[in-house]
C-alpha positions in Angstrom: 6.8 -27.8 62.2 9.0 -25.1 60.6 9.6 -24.8 56.9 12.9 -23.2 55.6 13.1 -21.5 52.3 16.6 -20.9 50.8 17.3 -17.3 50.2 18.7 -15.5 47.2 21.2 -12.9 48.4 21.9 -11.6 44.9 18.2 -10.5 44.8 18.2 -9.1 48.3 16.3 -12.0 49.7 17.6 -14.0 52.7 16.4 -17.2 54.2 13.0 -17.1 55.8 11.4 -19.5 58.3 7.7 -20.2 58.0 5.5 -21.7 60.6 2.3 -23.8 59.9 0.3 -20.6 60.3 2.0 -19.3 57.2 3.5 -16.2 58.9 7.2 -15.7 58.5 9.4 -15.7 61.6 12.1 -13.8 59.9 11.4 -10.7 57.8 12.3 -10.9 54.1 14.6 -8.3 52.8 13.7 -6.9 49.4 10.6 -7.1 47.3 8.7 -10.4 46.9 6.7 -10.7 43.7 3.5 -12.8 43.9 3.4 -15.8 41.6 1.7 -15.1 38.3 -1.0 -17.4 37.1 -0.6 -19.2 33.8 -2.0 -17.0 31.1 -5.5 -17.8 29.9 -6.3 -18.4 26.2 -7.7 -14.9 26.0 -4.5 -13.4 27.4 -2.5 -15.5 24.9 -4.6 -14.3 22.0 -4.2 -10.7 23.1 -0.4 -11.2 23.2 -0.4 -12.7 19.8 -2.4 -9.8 18.4 0.0 -7.3 20.1 3.0 -9.1 18.5 1.2 -9.0 15.1 0.6 -5.2 15.4 4.3 -4.7 16.5 5.6 -6.7 13.5 3.3 -4.8 11.1 4.5 -1.5 12.5 8.1 -2.5 12.1 7.5 -3.6 8.5 5.9 -0.3 7.6 8.6 1.8 9.4 11.3 -0.2 7.6 9.5 0.1 4.4 9.5 3.9 4.7 13.0 4.3 6.0 15.1 1.7 4.3 14.3 2.7 0.7 15.4 6.3 1.4 18.6 5.1 2.9 19.8 3.5 -0.3 17.7 4.6 -3.2 18.3 8.3 -2.8 22.0 8.1 -1.8 22.9 9.3 -5.3 21.5 12.7 -4.7 24.0 15.4 -3.9 23.7 17.8 -1.0 23.4 20.8 -3.3 20.5 21.4 -5.7 20.7 19.0 -8.7 19.9 19.8 -12.3 16.5 18.6 -13.5 16.8 16.4 -16.5 14.4 16.9 -19.5 12.2 19.8 -20.5 10.4 20.7 -17.3 8.1 23.5 -16.4 7.6 24.2 -12.7 5.2 26.3 -10.7 3.4 26.7 -7.4 0.6 24.4 -6.4 -2.4 24.7 -4.1 -1.6 23.0 -0.8 -4.6 22.5 1.5 -3.0 19.9 3.8 -1.2 20.8 7.0 1.1 17.7 6.7 0.8 16.9 10.4 1.6 20.4 11.4 5.1 20.2 9.9 6.7 23.0 7.8 6.4 22.0 4.2 6.5 23.3 0.6 4.9 22.1 -2.6 5.8 22.5 -6.3 4.1 21.3 -9.5 6.5 20.0 -12.3 5.3 19.3 -15.8 6.9 17.8 -18.9 6.2 15.8 -22.0 8.4 13.1 -23.7 8.2 10.6 -26.5 7.7 6.9 -25.8 9.2 5.0 -28.7 9.6 1.8 -26.8 5.8 1.6 -25.9 6.8 0.8 -22.3 6.6 3.1 -19.2 7.6 2.4 -15.6 7.2 4.4 -12.4 9.1 3.6 -9.3 8.7 5.8 -6.2 8.5 5.5 -2.4 6.1 8.1 -1.1 3.2 9.2 -3.3 0.5 8.0 -5.6 0.5 7.0 -9.2 -2.4 8.0 -11.6 -2.2 6.8 -15.2 -4.8 7.8 -17.8 -4.8 6.2 -21.3 -5.6 8.5 -24.2 -5.4 8.6 -28.0 -1.9 10.1 -28.1 1.7 9.1 -28.9 3.6 10.9 -26.2 3.5 11.1 -22.4 2.4 14.2 -20.5 3.7 14.0 -16.9 2.6 16.1 -14.0 4.4 15.6 -10.7 3.3 17.2 -7.4 6.4 17.4 -5.2 6.0 18.0 -1.5 8.9 18.3 0.9 8.9 18.8 4.7 11.4 19.5 7.4 12.1 21.1 10.7 11.7 24.6 9.1 10.3 25.9 5.9 13.8 26.9 4.7 15.0 23.3 5.2 11.9 22.0 3.5 12.6 24.3 0.5 16.2 23.2 0.3 15.1 19.5 0.2 12.6 20.3 -2.5 15.3 21.8 -4.7 17.3 18.6 -4.4 14.6 16.4 -5.7 15.3 15.2 -9.3 12.9 13.3 -11.5 14.4 11.2 -14.3 12.3 10.1 -17.3 15.0 8.5 -19.4 13.6 5.9 -21.9 10.2 6.1 -20.2 11.6 4.9 -16.8 10.5 7.5 -14.3 12.5 7.6 -11.1 13.0 10.3 -8.4 16.1 11.0 -6.4 16.5 13.3 -3.4 18.5 14.0 -0.3 19.1 11.2 2.1 16.2 11.1 4.6 15.1 8.9 7.4 11.7 8.1 8.8 12.6 9.6 12.2 14.5 12.6 10.9 11.4 14.8 10.5 12.3 15.6 6.9 11.5 14.0 3.6 9.5 14.3 0.4 6.7 12.7 -1.6 5.7 12.9 -5.2 2.3 12.3 -6.7 2.5 11.3 -10.3 -0.2 12.0 -12.9 0.4 10.7 -16.4 -1.5 10.9 -19.6 -0.1 8.1 -21.9 -0.9 6.3 -25.1 -3.7 3.9 -24.4 -1.9 0.9 -25.9 1.3 0.3 -24.0 3.1 -1.8 -21.4 3.4 -0.4 -17.9 5.2 -1.3 -14.6 4.1 0.8 -11.6 5.5 0.6 -8.1 5.0 2.7 -5.0 5.2 2.0 -1.3 3.1 4.7 0.3 0.4 5.8 -2.0 -2.5 4.6 -4.1 -2.6 3.6 -7.8 -5.3 4.7 -10.3 -5.4 3.1 -13.7 -7.9 4.3 -16.4 -8.4 3.2 -20.0 -5.2 1.3 -20.5 -4.8 -1.7 -22.9 -1.7 -3.7 -22.6 0.6 -5.6 -20.3 0.2 -3.7 -17.0 1.8 -4.6 -13.6 1.3 -2.7 -10.4 2.4 -2.9 -6.8 1.8 -0.8 -3.7 2.1 -1.5 0.0 0.0 1.2 1.7 -2.7 2.4 -0.7 -5.8 1.5 -2.5 -6.0 0.5 -6.2 -8.6 1.7 -8.8 -8.9 -0.2 -12.1 -11.3 1.5 -14.5 -12.1 0.2 -18.0 -8.8 -1.6 -18.6 -8.0 -4.3 -21.2 -5.0 -6.6 -22.0 -3.1 -8.5 -19.3 -3.3 -6.7 -16.0 -1.9 -8.0 -12.7 -0.8 -6.6 -9.4 -1.5 -6.3 -5.7 -1.6 -4.1 -2.6 -1.1 -4.9 1.0 -3.1 -2.3 2.9 -5.8 -0.9 0.7 -9.0 -1.8 -1.2 -9.6 -2.8 -4.8 -12.1 -0.7 -6.8 -12.7 -2.3 -10.2 -15.0 -1.1 -13.0 -15.4 -3.2 -16.2 -16.9 -2.0 -19.4 -18.2 -3.4 -22.7 -19.6 -7.0 -22.9 -16.3 -8.9 -22.3 -12.7 -8.4 -21.2 -10.5 -7.8 -24.2 -7.2 -9.5 -23.6 -5.7 -12.2 -21.3 -7.5 -11.0 -18.2 -7.2 -9.4 -14.8 -5.5 -10.7 -11.6 -5.6 -8.3 -8.6 -5.1 -9.1 -4.9 -5.2 -7.3 -1.6 -4.3 -8.4 1.9 -6.1 -5.8 4.1 -9.0 -4.2 2.2 -12.4 -4.7 0.6 -13.2 -5.3 -3.0 -15.8 -3.4 -5.0 -16.3 -5.0 -8.5 -18.8 -3.4 -10.9 -19.8 -5.4 -14.0 -22.0 -4.3 -16.9 -25.1 -6.3 -17.6 -24.7 -9.1 -20.2 -21.0 -9.2 -19.4 -19.1 -12.4 -20.3 -16.1 -13.6 -18.3 -14.8 -16.2 -15.9 -15.0 -14.8 -12.4 -12.8 -15.8 -9.5 -13.1 -14.0 -6.2 -12.7 -14.8 -2.5 -12.0 -13.6 1.0 -10.7 -15.2 4.2 -12.2 -12.8 6.8 -15.3 -11.3 5.2 -18.3 -12.0 3.1 -19.2 -12.0 -0.6 -22.3 -10.1 -1.8 -23.6 -10.4 -5.3 -26.6 -8.2 -6.2 -27.5 -10.1 -9.4 -28.2 -13.8 -10.2 -25.2 -16.0 -10.8 -24.9 -19.8 -11.4 -22.8 -21.6 -8.8 -22.5 -25.1 -7.5 -23.2 -25.3 -3.7 -23.4 -22.1 -1.6 -21.4 -18.9 -1.7 -19.3 -18.6 1.5 -15.8 -17.3 1.1 -15.1 -18.1 -2.5 -16.9 -17.7 -5.8 -15.8 -19.3 -9.0 -18.2 -19.1 -11.9 -18.8 -18.0 -15.5 -20.7 -14.8 -16.2 -22.6 -14.9 -19.4 -20.8 -17.0 -21.9 -17.5 -17.1 -19.9 -14.2 -15.8 -21.3 -11.1 -14.2 -19.9 -10.6 -14.6 -16.2 -11.4 -11.8 -13.8 -9.6 -12.7 -10.5 -10.0 -10.4 -7.5 -9.2 -11.6 -4.0 -8.7 -10.3 -0.5 -7.7 -11.8 2.9 -9.2 -9.3 5.3 -12.3 -7.6 3.8 -15.6 -8.1 2.1 -16.3 -8.5 -1.6 -19.2 -6.6 -3.3 -20.2 -7.4 -6.9 -22.8 -5.3 -8.6 -24.0 -4.1 -12.0 -22.4 -0.9 -13.2 -24.6 2.1 -14.2 -23.0 2.4 -17.7 -22.4 -0.4 -20.2 -21.0 1.7 -23.0 -17.7 0.8 -24.6 -15.1 3.1 -26.0 
């Protein structure tokens, strides 16, 4: 008996005749690919993981490149005048910035804050805000620029402008792209009145908040968040970074705290004899509490309980990461 298989001339394969022995009587022109088996569950899982990593990479790349493509378009090609009363100087730069030519500059200024509200919006760089007994704002900005050469990096640095109008801090610079090999970052350090409202946003950088009392909102994509001795109504989140929270006194003064992360662990330190309503949880990770708490049932991936006499809600939650809750070493209030 002879079996005939129809050829595919467009693929370079002609008809072939096969005998019962399985050996072709006519040679096949071109390359014949062996049939692939249906993918196993392990292979499918690996493919889904690869697609997830690819999508996450695209999100991060677009997050870095797109904001520069429209937010800094207002900057001119030549050096722009710096608004406000600024003092600039050199800064110590111990990083090699991935081996790229780069330059660094410190800029400092102070300004009044009659509105009692401050906001910071940047793309590359961290935000550090310290509350103090003062009425004005002292701002220190560490500006780093990089490019194909030190000269080009210096040109880009001179084009970076920081606005502080009405307490709204924004930076503008030359048009840059993620793949261009040139760009800039700014790390902001602010000393502000302790009682104020704040809106803080960065994409690539951490956020540190210390001794603030007011309505505070924060957001970052790639960076951890530190919350140290805050009060008022505080809420925000990060995507890729941990939450490091330190409470003080014997209760939260104000509406409460609501902080989330997607990929990162949570370290919550609570003074002894602290009163609050605690909500925490994780999807992929465990919860570890190093002091006795009262719960109904068992602690698995979520904990919802009153500490002491209860009170304002302390909500800290993650998706991928563990949660550690411990007593802080200091219980003194301000």
